[in-house]
C-alpha positions as CSV (number, residue, x, y, z in Angstrom):
1,M,81.9,133.5,78.9
2,P,81.1,133.7,75.2
3,E,81.6,130.6,73.1
4,P,84.9,130.8,71.0
5,K,84.5,130.7,67.3
6,N,85.3,127.5,65.5
7,A,85.5,125.6,68.8
8,P,85.1,121.9,68.5
9,E,81.7,121.0,69.9
10,C,80.9,118.4,72.5
11,E,77.4,116.9,72.5
12,F,76.0,119.8,74.6
13,L,78.8,122.2,75.3
14,Y,82.0,123.4,73.7
15,V,85.6,122.4,74.4
16,H,87.6,124.8,76.7
17,E,90.8,124.7,74.8
18,E,92.9,126.6,77.3
19,I,92.0,124.1,80.1
20,V,92.5,121.1,77.8
21,Q,96.0,122.4,76.7
22,Q,97.0,123.2,80.3
23,V,96.1,119.7,81.6
24,N,97.6,118.1,78.5
25,Q,101.0,119.7,79.3
26,V,101.1,118.1,82.8
27,M,99.7,114.7,81.9
28,P,102.2,112.0,82.6
29,Q,103.5,109.8,79.8
30,E,101.3,106.8,78.8
31,E,103.9,104.3,80.2
32,T,103.8,106.1,83.6
33,L,100.0,106.0,83.7
34,F,100.1,102.3,82.7
35,D,102.6,101.6,85.6
36,L,100.4,103.4,88.0
37,A,97.3,101.4,86.9
38,E,99.3,98.2,87.4
39,L,100.3,99.3,90.9
40,F,96.6,99.9,91.8
41,K,95.7,96.5,90.4
42,V,98.0,95.0,93.1
43,F,95.8,96.7,95.7
44,G,92.7,95.1,94.1
45,D,93.1,91.8,95.8
46,S,91.9,91.5,99.4
47,T,94.5,88.8,100.3
48,R,97.3,91.2,99.3
49,I,95.6,94.0,101.3
50,K,95.4,91.8,104.3
51,I,99.1,91.0,104.0
52,L,100.0,94.6,103.6
53,Y,98.0,95.4,106.8
54,V,99.7,92.6,108.7
55,L,103.1,94.1,107.6
56,F,101.8,97.6,108.5
57,E,101.8,96.4,112.1
58,A,104.9,94.2,112.2
59,E,107.7,92.6,110.3
60,M,106.8,88.9,109.8
61,C,107.9,85.7,108.2
62,V,105.7,83.6,105.8
63,C,104.8,81.1,108.6
64,D,103.5,83.9,110.9
65,I,101.5,85.6,108.1
66,A,100.0,82.2,107.1
67,Q,99.0,81.4,110.7
68,L,97.5,84.8,111.2
69,L,95.5,84.8,108.0
70,G,94.5,81.1,108.1
71,M,96.1,80.4,104.8
72,T,98.8,78.1,103.4
73,Q,102.4,79.2,103.3
74,S,102.3,78.6,99.5
75,A,99.4,81.0,99.0
76,I,101.1,83.7,101.2
77,S,104.5,83.2,99.4
78,H,102.8,83.6,96.0
79,Q,101.1,86.9,97.1
80,L,104.4,88.2,98.6
81,Q,106.1,87.6,95.3
82,V,103.5,89.9,93.6
83,L,104.0,92.5,96.3
84,K,107.8,92.3,96.0
85,K,107.6,92.6,92.3
86,S,105.5,95.8,92.7
87,K,108.1,97.1,95.3
88,L,105.5,97.3,98.0
89,V,107.3,94.9,100.4
90,K,110.9,94.2,101.1
91,Y,112.6,91.3,102.9
92,R,115.6,90.5,105.0
93,R,117.2,87.1,105.9
94,D,117.9,86.1,109.4
95,G,119.6,82.7,109.1
96,K,117.1,80.5,107.3
97,T,114.1,82.7,108.1
98,V,113.0,85.5,105.7
99,F,111.2,88.4,107.3
100,Y,108.9,90.7,105.3
101,S,108.0,94.3,105.9
102,L,106.5,97.2,104.0
103,A,108.9,98.6,101.5
104,D,108.7,102.3,102.6
105,D,106.6,105.0,104.1
106,H,104.8,105.5,100.7
107,V,103.1,102.2,101.2
108,R,102.0,103.2,104.7
109,S,100.6,106.5,103.2
110,I,98.7,104.7,100.5
111,L,97.1,102.3,103.0
112,D,96.3,105.2,105.5
113,Q,94.7,107.3,102.8
114,G,92.8,104.4,101.4
115,M,91.4,103.6,104.9
116,E,90.6,107.2,105.4
117,H,88.7,107.4,102.2
118,V,86.7,104.2,102.9
119,A,85.8,105.4,106.4
120,E,84.3,108.7,105.0
């Protein structure tokens, strides 16, 4: 493919304007990309990943999660707040007990695909 005239130059090559314009048209808004980056930051903590995997298997209360992971209820509650804020977990009340579960199947898919990728 011949180099277009007056094309902006990269260090070694030239810019493929058609491709740049095509991708630019489908790029999400900056705010959306920021929100996505924030979501992935939540997955950047191994304690939160452990909690998500626990909830992948079963709905549980804070006491059960703390026992299973060998952590304090306070530490688990703090991480659950982060996960709730990011809409990754939901909860329901049964009397005085609050049970947590994954928010939806999207969270399951993210965890499944992440594990698949790591296992490659």
